DRENPA-532002 format. One record per residue (C-alpha): z, x, y; residue in three letters; residue number from 1. Coordinates in pm, 1 decimal, m for minus. Layout:
# DRENPA-532002
<rec pz="Z" px="X" py="Y" aa="ALA" i="NUM"/>
...
***
This chain:
# DRENPA-532002
<rec pz="11.5" px="28.4" py="4.3" aa="UNK" i="1"/>
<rec pz="m90.5" px="166.3" py="344.6" aa="UNK" i="2"/>
<rec pz="187.9" px="216.9" py="552.1" aa="UNK" i="3"/>
<rec pz="188.7" px="23.0" py="881.3" aa="UNK" i="4"/>
<rec pz="192.2" px="283.8" py="1216.1" aa="UNK" i="5"/>
<rec pz="554.0" px="192.9" py="1391.9" aa="UNK" i="6"/>
<rec pz="511.1" px="229.8" py="1787.4" aa="UNK" i="7"/>
<rec pz="624.4" px="523.7" py="1907.1" aa="UNK" i="8"/>
<rec pz="905.0" px="423.1" py="2125.8" aa="UNK" i="9"/>
<rec pz="1022.0" px="732.7" py="2306.0" aa="UNK" i="10"/>
<rec pz="599.0" px="745.8" py="2390.8" aa="UNK" i="11"/>
<rec pz="639.3" px="396.3" py="2488.7" aa="UNK" i="12"/>
<rec pz="979.5" px="471.0" py="2755.5" aa="UNK" i="13"/>
<rec pz="796.2" px="787.4" py="2843.2" aa="UNK" i="14"/>
<rec pz="488.8" px="630.8" py="2993.4" aa="UNK" i="15"/>
<rec pz="708.0" px="336.0" py="3101.3" aa="UNK" i="16"/>
<rec pz="870.0" px="592.8" py="3341.5" aa="UNK" i="17"/>
<rec pz="590.0" px="802.5" py="3442.8" aa="UNK" i="18"/>
<rec pz="446.7" px="441.0" py="3582.8" aa="UNK" i="19"/>
<rec pz="735.6" px="349.8" py="3748.4" aa="UNK" i="20"/>
<rec pz="763.2" px="675.6" py="3949.6" aa="UNK" i="21"/>
<rec pz="417.3" px="675.2" py="4012.5" aa="UNK" i="22"/>
<rec pz="418.2" px="303.3" py="4162.9" aa="UNK" i="23"/>
<rec pz="738.9" px="405.5" py="4342.0" aa="UNK" i="24"/>
<rec pz="577.8" px="703.4" py="4519.3" aa="UNK" i="25"/>
<rec pz="268.3" px="510.3" py="4597.3" aa="UNK" i="26"/>
<rec pz="443.8" px="274.0" py="4772.3" aa="UNK" i="27"/>
<rec pz="667.1" px="538.5" py="4989.8" aa="UNK" i="28"/>
<rec pz="343.3" px="760.5" py="5035.5" aa="UNK" i="29"/>
<rec pz="165.0" px="468.1" py="5197.0" aa="UNK" i="30"/>
<rec pz="503.0" px="305.3" py="5392.3" aa="UNK" i="31"/>
<rec pz="623.2" px="660.2" py="5507.3" aa="UNK" i="32"/>
<rec pz="335.9" px="929.7" py="5455.0" aa="UNK" i="33"/>
<rec pz="318.7" px="1214.5" py="5235.0" aa="UNK" i="34"/>
<rec pz="489.0" px="1494.2" py="5410.6" aa="UNK" i="35"/>
<rec pz="785.9" px="1267.4" py="5508.4" aa="UNK" i="36"/>
<rec pz="859.5" px="1159.7" py="5096.5" aa="UNK" i="37"/>
<rec pz="1106.8" px="1328.0" py="4921.0" aa="UNK" i="38"/>
<rec pz="1105.8" px="1365.2" py="4559.9" aa="UNK" i="39"/>
<rec pz="1472.7" px="1243.1" py="4556.5" aa="UNK" i="40"/>
<rec pz="1329.1" px="926.0" py="4739.7" aa="UNK" i="41"/>
<rec pz="1086.4" px="854.0" py="4457.5" aa="UNK" i="42"/>
<rec pz="1348.1" px="939.6" py="4192.6" aa="UNK" i="43"/>
<rec pz="1564.3" px="666.8" py="4357.3" aa="UNK" i="44"/>
<rec pz="1319.1" px="382.9" py="4439.8" aa="UNK" i="45"/>
<rec pz="1215.2" px="439.0" py="4054.1" aa="UNK" i="46"/>
<rec pz="1539.5" px="448.9" py="3937.3" aa="UNK" i="47"/>
<rec pz="1558.0" px="779.3" py="3745.3" aa="UNK" i="48"/>
<rec pz="1729.8" px="1101.0" py="3810.9" aa="UNK" i="49"/>
<rec pz="1551.7" px="1367.0" py="4043.6" aa="UNK" i="50"/>
<rec pz="1527.8" px="1586.0" py="3735.6" aa="UNK" i="51"/>
<rec pz="1320.5" px="1353.2" py="3502.5" aa="UNK" i="52"/>
<rec pz="1049.5" px="1350.1" py="3823.2" aa="UNK" i="53"/>
<rec pz="1056.1" px="1702.5" py="3768.4" aa="UNK" i="54"/>
<rec pz="1024.1" px="1721.3" py="3443.1" aa="UNK" i="55"/>
<rec pz="728.7" px="1491.3" py="3453.0" aa="UNK" i="56"/>
<rec pz="536.5" px="1603.0" py="3711.5" aa="UNK" i="57"/>
<rec pz="641.5" px="1930.2" py="3803.9" aa="UNK" i="58"/>
<rec pz="622.9" px="1866.3" py="4175.6" aa="UNK" i="59"/>
<rec pz="492.3" px="1662.6" py="4481.3" aa="UNK" i="60"/>
<rec pz="136.9" px="1771.7" py="4489.5" aa="UNK" i="61"/>
<rec pz="87.9" px="1684.5" py="4117.0" aa="UNK" i="62"/>
<rec pz="279.2" px="1343.2" py="4180.4" aa="UNK" i="63"/>
<rec pz="36.2" px="1289.9" py="4500.8" aa="UNK" i="64"/>
<rec pz="m293.8" px="1378.8" py="4261.6" aa="UNK" i="65"/>
<rec pz="m155.7" px="1120.3" py="3977.5" aa="UNK" i="66"/>
<rec pz="m113.3" px="830.5" py="4256.0" aa="UNK" i="67"/>
<rec pz="m436.7" px="858.3" py="4386.4" aa="UNK" i="68"/>
<rec pz="m599.7" px="887.8" py="4038.6" aa="UNK" i="69"/>
<rec pz="m424.6" px="570.0" py="3915.2" aa="UNK" i="70"/>
<rec pz="m481.8" px="373.1" py="4249.4" aa="UNK" i="71"/>
<rec pz="m885.8" px="464.9" py="4175.7" aa="UNK" i="72"/>
<rec pz="m866.8" px="386.4" py="3770.6" aa="UNK" i="73"/>
<rec pz="m608.4" px="81.2" py="3833.4" aa="UNK" i="74"/>
<rec pz="m417.1" px="252.4" py="3496.2" aa="UNK" i="75"/>
<rec pz="m309.3" px="554.4" py="3388.1" aa="UNK" i="76"/>
<rec pz="m549.4" px="603.0" py="3129.8" aa="UNK" i="77"/>
<rec pz="m832.6" px="907.0" py="3121.2" aa="UNK" i="78"/>
<rec pz="m1125.7" px="692.9" py="3154.6" aa="UNK" i="79"/>
<rec pz="m1374.1" px="754.5" py="3417.6" aa="UNK" i="80"/>
<rec pz="m1524.6" px="501.5" py="3662.2" aa="UNK" i="81"/>
<rec pz="m1865.5" px="494.7" py="3498.6" aa="UNK" i="82"/>
<rec pz="m1697.4" px="496.0" py="3144.8" aa="UNK" i="83"/>
<rec pz="m1488.8" px="178.9" py="3240.5" aa="UNK" i="84"/>
<rec pz="m1621.6" px="m164.9" py="3078.2" aa="UNK" i="85"/>
<rec pz="m1672.2" px="m325.0" py="3444.5" aa="UNK" i="86"/>
<rec pz="m1854.8" px="m66.5" py="3543.9" aa="UNK" i="87"/>
<rec pz="m2136.5" px="m37.7" py="3249.3" aa="UNK" i="88"/>
<rec pz="m2134.0" px="m408.5" py="3242.2" aa="UNK" i="89"/>
<rec pz="m2230.3" px="m443.2" py="3588.4" aa="UNK" i="90"/>
<rec pz="m2506.1" px="m199.9" py="3545.5" aa="UNK" i="91"/>
<rec pz="m2656.4" px="m405.6" py="3209.1" aa="UNK" i="92"/>
<rec pz="m2682.5" px="m712.7" py="3403.0" aa="UNK" i="93"/>
<rec pz="m3053.9" px="m811.1" py="3387.3" aa="UNK" i="94"/>
<rec pz="m3080.4" px="m863.2" py="3746.2" aa="UNK" i="95"/>
<rec pz="m3024.8" px="m666.5" py="4066.2" aa="UNK" i="96"/>
<rec pz="m2842.5" px="m939.6" py="4231.1" aa="UNK" i="97"/>
<rec pz="m2609.3" px="m968.1" py="3886.8" aa="UNK" i="98"/>
<rec pz="m2517.6" px="m624.3" py="3949.3" aa="UNK" i="99"/>
<rec pz="m2419.1" px="m668.1" py="4277.6" aa="UNK" i="100"/>
<rec pz="m2189.7" px="m963.5" py="4224.7" aa="UNK" i="101"/>
<rec pz="m2035.4" px="m748.5" py="3975.9" aa="UNK" i="102"/>
<rec pz="m2060.1" px="m414.2" py="4105.2" aa="UNK" i="103"/>
<rec pz="m1883.6" px="m530.1" py="4430.5" aa="UNK" i="104"/>
<rec pz="m1639.4" px="m734.7" py="4287.7" aa="UNK" i="105"/>
<rec pz="m1506.7" px="m409.5" py="4065.0" aa="UNK" i="106"/>
<rec pz="m1511.6" px="m216.1" py="4389.6" aa="UNK" i="107"/>
<rec pz="m1332.5" px="m467.9" py="4582.4" aa="UNK" i="108"/>
<rec pz="m1030.8" px="m421.1" py="4343.4" aa="UNK" i="109"/>
<rec pz="m1033.7" px="m27.7" py="4357.9" aa="UNK" i="110"/>
<rec pz="m1086.9" px="m37.5" py="4732.3" aa="UNK" i="111"/>
<rec pz="m770.1" px="m277.8" py="4766.4" aa="UNK" i="112"/>
<rec pz="m531.9" px="m39.4" py="4577.6" aa="UNK" i="113"/>
<rec pz="m743.2" px="308.3" py="4684.7" aa="UNK" i="114"/>
<rec pz="m800.9" px="243.0" py="5049.4" aa="UNK" i="115"/>
<rec pz="m438.0" px="218.9" py="5203.6" aa="UNK" i="116"/>
<rec pz="m371.5" px="611.2" py="5032.0" aa="UNK" i="117"/>
<rec pz="m692.1" px="744.8" py="5164.2" aa="UNK" i="118"/>
<rec pz="m574.7" px="839.8" py="5516.5" aa="UNK" i="119"/>
<rec pz="m302.1" px="995.4" py="5353.6" aa="UNK" i="120"/>
<rec pz="m537.7" px="1204.2" py="5140.0" aa="UNK" i="121"/>
<rec pz="m714.6" px="1334.2" py="5495.4" aa="UNK" i="122"/>
<rec pz="m307.0" px="1394.7" py="5638.9" aa="UNK" i="123"/>
<rec pz="m184.7" px="1576.0" py="5364.4" aa="UNK" i="124"/>
<rec pz="m472.5" px="1782.3" py="5304.3" aa="UNK" i="125"/>
<rec pz="m486.9" px="1880.7" py="5645.0" aa="UNK" i="126"/>
<rec pz="m181.8" px="2056.3" py="5609.3" aa="UNK" i="127"/>
<rec pz="m151.5" px="2156.8" py="5254.9" aa="UNK" i="128"/>
<rec pz="m430.2" px="2364.3" py="5134.4" aa="UNK" i="129"/>
<rec pz="m388.9" px="2333.4" py="4775.3" aa="UNK" i="130"/>
<rec pz="m411.0" px="1959.8" py="4803.9" aa="UNK" i="131"/>
<rec pz="m686.3" px="1975.6" py="4982.4" aa="UNK" i="132"/>
<rec pz="m821.0" px="2223.5" py="4720.0" aa="UNK" i="133"/>
<rec pz="m763.2" px="1891.1" py="4471.2" aa="UNK" i="134"/>
<rec pz="m1030.4" px="1716.0" py="4662.7" aa="UNK" i="135"/>
<rec pz="m1332.7" px="1959.5" py="4753.7" aa="UNK" i="136"/>
<rec pz="m1636.1" px="1862.7" py="5007.1" aa="UNK" i="137"/>
<rec pz="m1904.7" px="1986.6" py="4785.6" aa="UNK" i="138"/>
<rec pz="m1875.4" px="1704.5" py="4553.2" aa="UNK" i="139"/>
<rec pz="m1812.0" px="1323.7" py="4620.1" aa="UNK" i="140"/>
<rec pz="m1728.9" px="1161.5" py="4313.8" aa="UNK" i="141"/>
<rec pz="m1752.1" px="815.5" py="4505.1" aa="UNK" i="142"/>
<rec pz="m2142.9" px="858.5" py="4552.9" aa="UNK" i="143"/>
<rec pz="m2159.3" px="995.8" py="4200.1" aa="UNK" i="144"/>
<rec pz="m2057.9" px="674.5" py="4103.3" aa="UNK" i="145"/>
<rec pz="m2257.9" px="493.4" py="4374.8" aa="UNK" i="146"/>
<rec pz="m2549.3" px="696.2" py="4280.6" aa="UNK" i="147"/>
<rec pz="m2535.2" px="607.3" py="3910.7" aa="UNK" i="148"/>
<rec pz="m2512.3" px="215.3" py="4038.9" aa="UNK" i="149"/>
<rec pz="m2797.3" px="285.9" py="4208.1" aa="UNK" i="150"/>
<rec pz="m3014.6" px="459.1" py="3920.7" aa="UNK" i="151"/>
<rec pz="m2923.7" px="124.6" py="3739.6" aa="UNK" i="152"/>
<rec pz="m3045.3" px="m98.2" py="3992.2" aa="UNK" i="153"/>
<rec pz="m3382.2" px="30.3" py="4148.7" aa="UNK" i="154"/>
<rec pz="m3572.8" px="m45.4" py="3827.6" aa="UNK" i="155"/>
<rec pz="m3458.6" px="m428.9" py="3825.8" aa="UNK" i="156"/>
<rec pz="m3742.1" px="m700.9" py="3886.8" aa="UNK" i="157"/>
<rec pz="m3551.4" px="m909.2" py="4168.4" aa="UNK" i="158"/>
<rec pz="m3461.6" px="m511.9" py="4321.4" aa="UNK" i="159"/>
<rec pz="m3668.0" px="m489.8" py="4671.1" aa="UNK" i="160"/>
<rec pz="m4004.8" px="m346.0" py="4615.9" aa="UNK" i="161"/>
<rec pz="m4039.9" px="70.5" py="4722.8" aa="UNK" i="162"/>
<rec pz="m3683.9" px="89.0" py="4741.9" aa="UNK" i="163"/>
<rec pz="m3529.5" px="445.4" py="4642.6" aa="UNK" i="164"/>
<rec pz="m3247.4" px="517.2" py="4419.2" aa="UNK" i="165"/>
<rec pz="m3140.8" px="742.4" py="4712.8" aa="UNK" i="166"/>
<rec pz="m3156.3" px="464.3" py="4965.6" aa="UNK" i="167"/>
<rec pz="m2947.5" px="242.1" py="4726.9" aa="UNK" i="168"/>
<rec pz="m2694.7" px="491.5" py="4673.6" aa="UNK" i="169"/>
<rec pz="m2648.1" px="556.2" py="5055.1" aa="UNK" i="170"/>
<rec pz="m2580.5" px="165.6" py="5147.6" aa="UNK" i="171"/>
<rec pz="m2352.1" px="127.0" py="4840.0" aa="UNK" i="172"/>
<rec pz="m2164.5" px="415.7" py="4934.5" aa="UNK" i="173"/>
<rec pz="m2171.3" px="315.6" py="5308.0" aa="UNK" i="174"/>
<rec pz="m2061.4" px="m46.8" py="5258.5" aa="UNK" i="175"/>
<rec pz="m1769.2" px="m2.2" py="5016.1" aa="UNK" i="176"/>
<rec pz="m1626.1" px="288.2" py="5172.1" aa="UNK" i="177"/>
<rec pz="m1253.2" px="272.6" py="5206.3" aa="UNK" i="178"/>
<rec pz="m1373.3" px="326.0" py="5565.6" aa="UNK" i="179"/>
<rec pz="m1516.9" px="5.0" py="5628.2" aa="UNK" i="180"/>
<rec pz="m1333.1" px="m181.0" py="5405.3" aa="UNK" i="181"/>
<rec pz="m974.2" px="m91.3" py="5622.9" aa="UNK" i="182"/>
<rec pz="m1145.6" px="m172.6" py="5914.5" aa="UNK" i="183"/>
<rec pz="m1221.3" px="m527.9" py="5804.6" aa="UNK" i="184"/>
<rec pz="m905.0" px="m605.9" py="5616.1" aa="UNK" i="185"/>
<rec pz="m610.6" px="m393.0" py="5785.7" aa="UNK" i="186"/>
<rec pz="m788.2" px="m381.6" py="6128.3" aa="UNK" i="187"/>
<rec pz="m957.2" px="m675.4" py="6129.3" aa="UNK" i="188"/>
<rec pz="m675.5" px="m913.8" py="5881.7" aa="UNK" i="189"/>
<rec pz="m965.7" px="m1026.6" py="5677.6" aa="UNK" i="190"/>
<rec pz="m890.5" px="m1102.5" py="5353.7" aa="UNK" i="191"/>
<rec pz="m1023.2" px="m914.2" py="5042.2" aa="UNK" i="192"/>
<rec pz="m1213.5" px="m1204.7" py="4911.7" aa="UNK" i="193"/>
<rec pz="m1348.3" px="m1240.1" py="5267.1" aa="UNK" i="194"/>
<rec pz="m1448.9" px="m868.2" py="5267.3" aa="UNK" i="195"/>
<rec pz="m1588.3" px="m898.2" py="4961.5" aa="UNK" i="196"/>
<rec pz="m1813.1" px="m1230.4" py="5013.7" aa="UNK" i="197"/>
<rec pz="m1969.5" px="m1020.1" py="5332.3" aa="UNK" i="198"/>
<rec pz="m1994.8" px="m669.0" py="5146.9" aa="UNK" i="199"/>
<rec pz="m2199.9" px="m856.0" py="4815.2" aa="UNK" i="200"/>
<rec pz="m2412.3" px="m1064.8" py="5070.8" aa="UNK" i="201"/>
<rec pz="m2479.4" px="m773.3" py="5297.8" aa="UNK" i="202"/>
<rec pz="m2621.0" px="m541.8" py="5019.2" aa="UNK" i="203"/>
<rec pz="m2798.8" px="m820.2" py="4865.0" aa="UNK" i="204"/>
<rec pz="m3007.6" px="m897.8" py="5153.3" aa="UNK" i="205"/>
<rec pz="m3041.0" px="m485.5" py="5204.8" aa="UNK" i="206"/>
<rec pz="m3128.3" px="m443.1" py="4812.9" aa="UNK" i="207"/>
<rec pz="m3292.0" px="m724.1" py="4635.9" aa="UNK" i="208"/>
<rec pz="m3653.5" px="m889.1" py="4689.0" aa="UNK" i="209"/>
<rec pz="m3559.0" px="m1222.0" py="4779.1" aa="UNK" i="210"/>
<rec pz="m3347.7" px="m1153.2" py="5070.3" aa="UNK" i="211"/>
<rec pz="m3510.9" px="m1034.6" py="5408.0" aa="UNK" i="212"/>
***
């Protein structure tokens, strides 16, 4: 008789602790900034000993990187955006309009998590070279994702005739940017749903044949 593999309780507890610390750090970083937040404050917010934070993350830089990475992913699984099910399903949609609807929805969920911490990355990188090195200027992973989406989109029957991959990628990259998201949602007090509908309509008018 095959043995049933029991769940690893220690690993589960460790994962829950990691998630609690990351969430506590994210809340504090957003509320008071990277530089002003201590690991002791993070530990207190998470309800763990500060030694636990040091053991799991080693230092504040590593914790900050994990906060950014999990905000992009939405979880702690080490799966890149282009390998996520939502992204693959969007690219597989048979129409450009359908792909845009799914792609903008997925991007909206990411931006809701990531956009508030983008200013923190710039501020922290300006004062800490080691943090700056974690996000080099020579390769923007966000553009890489949008370029892959554009490659899938331009060959679809309802894509705008003559649309190049580069133009589609630039439009996706610009409209679905954290900076633009913050202008509408944070500065102009739009709801995330209103922003998502605007972004979808804007991109559809630019990238699909039946619009404009």
